[in-house]
N, C-alpha and C positions, 0 to 999 in steps of 0.2 A: 396671221403675219408671227402672231408666237411658235404656234405651231413647229412653221421653218425653220424658224430660230433654235428651237429647242431640239430639229432632226438633224441641224445642221450642229451645233455645238456637239452632239453626242456623237455624230459621226467623227467629224476634230479627234475627240477625245479617243474614241476608239481608232485612230490610227496612230495618236502618241501614244500611244497603250504596244499597238502591236509593232510602230518603230522600237518601241525600248525593250522590246523582247528578242526581233530579231537584228540588235548588236549586239556582235558577239566579243567576246578579248581575246585580245592579238597572242595565239599558240608558237610560245619560242622555243625551240630542239634543241637542244644542249646535251653533245654526251660527255662522258666524264668517267674518272673513274674509282672504284667506290669509296676509299678512303684514302684521303680526306676531304675530296673535290665536291661528291656526291653529294659528301654530307656538308659539307659549305654551298651546298647549293640549297638544300632542302631545309636552313635556316634560311632563306629569306624567298622563300615562296610565295608568303603573306603577303610582303612586302613589293614584292610584283604587280603581284593579283587587285593590287587596289590602287595600282597604276593600269590597269587594263592589261594586265600581259601575266597569261600562264606559260610555265616554266615546265614544260615534258624533259624530264632528264634522262636520258639516255645510258645506263652503268654499262660501260664495257669496258673489261678490263686488260683487252689486247690492245700493244700500242699500234698496232701498224691499223687498225682500221679509220680509228676517230681522223685522223686529217685525212685519207681516200675520201669519208662519208659526207667530211665541211668540202672539201674541193667538189664533191658531184652531187649537192644543193641537197645531200639528205638531215641534216641537220644546216642547226643558221649556228654555233659556235661551238666549241670544246671548251673543253680546260682541264687537263691532268698533263701538262708537258711544261720543260723550261725552254729556252729561249736557244739555248745550243742545238737540242735533238729539234724543235719546228723548223729553225736554220738548217738542218743534217737532210730533213725531209723535202724541204722544200729543194733543196737542188736536186736532191736525189731522183724523183716525179715530178718536176713542176710544177708544184700547186702555188696556187696562187692567191696566198691568202699575207695574215699580218695577223700583228701582235693589237689590242681595241683596250688592256690592260696587265699592268703588273700586280701579284695577290701577295705569294708569298715564296718564301724559301722549304726547300725540306734537304736538311742535311740527311747525304748518301755516311752509310753507316757495314764498318764492316761487323757481320755478328758469326758464332759462331756456336758446336753443344760439344766441341771438345775438349776447344782451349779458354783459358779466361785471360791472355793474355799477348800480345802479336808478338813477341818472347820467347814463346815455347810453340813457337812456329818449326816441327822439322823440317830437316831435309827430305825434298822431294814431295810435299803437303804440297793439296790435292785447292784453289780456290775456284771458285765457280765466280763468274763473272756475269753479266749481261751484254748479249752480244749485238746489241742495238750500235749503229756508231759511234751517238753523244756520248750514252752511258754510261759503253766502256771504255774510253778515254775520260769520261769521271773516273772508274771506278781503279784505274791504272795511274789515274796523276794525286787520286784517296793514298792508291797503298806508295806509289812514290814517295808524299810527303809526310810516310809511315817506317822509312826506310829498309819497308820493305824490298824494291827492286829497283833499280834507276832507269829511266826513260828518258831517250833523246833528248827528249822538247816537251817539261811538264804539262807546259800553253796550248799544244797541240790536243784543239776539241774534237780532232778525226785522228788520236792514237789507235793504236792498235796492240797486242800484244809483237805485234810483230818489229814496234817501236821500244821496246825493252832491250835498252843497253848494257843493261847486269842483273843478273837472275843470281844473288850465290847460293840460296837456298834450296836451288834445281826444284822452283815453285812449278807444280804441273796448272792449268790455266784449262777451264771446264767454260764453254761459252753457250749466253740458253738463253728464252726467252728471260725477258725483267720479272714478269706478274711468275717465274717456274722459280724462283729463287730460295722464299723462306722452303717450298718442297721437298727442296735436297739435299737442308742443314743436316739432317741425321749421316748424308752420305758419303757428304766431300768435307774438311780440316774445316774453312772461312769461306762465307758469303759474301758479295760485298751487290749491298740489295736497295734499293731508293725508298727512305722513309712511307711512301707508300702502299705497298706491296705488304712494307714489315707490319703496319699497323694493323691489317688485315687478318697478319698470323698470331697481331696478339703482342709485339715485339715494339719495346721503349726502346725509341733510337738515344736518349737519353739514359735508361737503366740497364738494358739489354747489349747497345752494343758495344765492342770493345773497341772499335776507335771511331772518331765523327769526323764529319767534315767539321772547318771552320763556321762561324753564321754567316759570318759574310762571301758564304760559294755564289763566285755569281750565276749557279745555276737555277737562275731565277721561273716560277711559274707562272705563267699566263694564259688569259682569256685569247683566247685566238678567233677572229672570226674570214672569212672571205675577203680581198681586199676591194674597198670601194662599198664595203657595207657599213663602213665606222662610223656615220651619220646619219641611218636607222635609230629609230626615237625608242622601243621596242632594246635592240643592246645598249645603246646609251644608258639606258632605266640598270643593263641587267651590270653594265660595268660600275657605274655607281653604288647598286646595291652591292656586289661585292669588295669593292675597296671602300665600305662605310665602316661605322665605329662600330654595329653592333657586329660585322661581321668581324673586324680588330678583335672586343672582347669574348667571343666566341672563337677565336684562335687560342686568344690567355688562359681561359675557362676549361678547355679542352682539351687542349694538347704539352702543356707540361713545359712550353719549350721547345718540343721537338718540332715546332711549326713556326717560322716566322715569321710577323706581317713585313711586308717593304712598304707600304705609304702611307 
């Protein structure tokens, strides 16, 4: 009888061990641009691992890929965009996505290797701006607010160069992929660049930009998910980690006011 009990105990112990070995943490795939989004995600990897979530970060600097990949279930979430961009993508492509968490603002800036002030812009100067709808409108609004151009409606979040009412310096606008803008600085008079791409180039919005958005910009960067996934425990854990005091301190310690947390 004792021998039977010993064998039974050993069997149960073995089953428990095997059960523990086969239990795997949940893999959560998130696409992000390299700076600062992927950097912030890397900072909370260990916290998520303690909750049984293995964070797999896919670094992609082409804006056009993220939402399509999320909509097609190639990733579980993305972290790279502001709300107007997400809304424009959903309207254009019919993506069924939503915001899970609002994280921070990255003020857009105007940069130049040729002039130190917008007052130095010459007649016929060339300015490079993003070519995606929401960021083009954002760039034009920044130029408008700095007195360089006048738009028909500065609050139009889908404005293009066709909506410029007054261009007193006869500026020429080169529209291109947002990620390419830092690389053309030497070829243009100015470029209007998103902070994440400026940081990748080693540019500081607060030190290198000749003009910058106010900190109350409506362009809040968000964690986006597929509509209906908001109750998933792994995604809720990610949202909680991205809006934690740890991330707030990480932003404050590493970005010198160039990125502003909104939580």
